[in-house]
C-alpha positions in Angstrom: -7.6 100.1 141.6 -5.0 97.7 142.9 -4.0 100.1 145.7 -7.6 100.4 146.7 -7.9 96.7 147.1 -4.7 96.5 149.1 -5.9 99.3 151.4 -9.2 97.5 151.9 -7.4 94.3 152.8 -5.4 96.1 155.3 -8.4 97.7 156.9 -10.1 94.2 157.1 -6.9 92.7 158.7 -6.8 95.5 161.3 -10.5 95.0 162.1 -10.0 91.2 162.4 -7.0 91.7 164.7 -9.1 94.1 166.9 -12.0 91.6 167.0 -9.6 88.8 168.1 -8.2 91.0 170.9 -11.7 91.9 172.0 -12.6 88.2 172.1 -9.5 87.4 174.2 -10.3 90.2 176.6 -13.9 88.8 177.0 -12.6 85.4 178.3 -9.5 86.7 180.1 -8.8 86.2 183.7 -7.4 89.7 183.9 -10.9 91.0 182.9 -12.6 89.0 185.7 -10.0 89.9 188.4 -10.3 93.6 187.3 -14.1 93.5 187.7 -13.8 91.8 191.1 -11.3 94.4 192.3 -13.3 97.3 191.0 -16.5 95.9 192.4 -14.9 95.2 195.8 -13.5 98.7 195.9 -16.7 100.4 195.0 -18.8 98.4 197.4 -16.3 98.9 200.2 -16.3 102.6 199.6 -20.1 102.8 199.5 -20.3 100.7 202.7 -17.8 103.0 204.4 -19.7 106.1 203.3 -23.1 104.8 204.6 -21.5 103.6 207.9 -21.9 99.9 207.7 -20.1 97.9 210.4 -17.0 96.0 209.0 -17.4 97.4 205.4 -14.3 95.7 204.0 -15.4 92.2 205.1 -19.0 92.7 204.1 -18.0 93.9 200.6 -16.6 90.5 199.8 -20.0 88.9 199.4 -21.3 91.2 196.6 -18.0 91.1 194.9 -18.0 87.3 194.8 -21.6 87.2 193.6 -20.7 89.6 190.8 -17.7 87.4 189.9 -19.9 84.3 189.8 -22.3 86.2 187.6 -19.5 87.0 185.1 -18.4 83.4 185.1 -21.9 82.1 184.6 -22.7 84.6 181.8 -19.6 83.4 179.9 -20.9 79.8 180.3 -24.4 80.9 179.1 -22.9 82.8 176.2 -20.9 79.7 175.1 -24.0 77.5 175.4 -26.0 80.0 173.4 -23.4 80.2 170.6 -23.1 76.5 170.4 -26.9 76.1 170.2 -27.2 78.6 167.4 -24.6 77.1 165.1 
């Protein structure tokens, strides 16, 4: 019985550690920069494929808008959490 409890505690600790890391990832600058780079790359490639003039320059705007969306969603999430405490 004692071993079962120890095993359960270890499982809970691992789960908590993973949750903490997931929360850190959610607010990390690395996540936001990664999304910006991936968005910019995808939009640039799409613009090149469809033949838009100056695709690398024009891909900046949708990428910045998506980045601003991510930042504002984080703020909305914080506000929502605070209002439901």
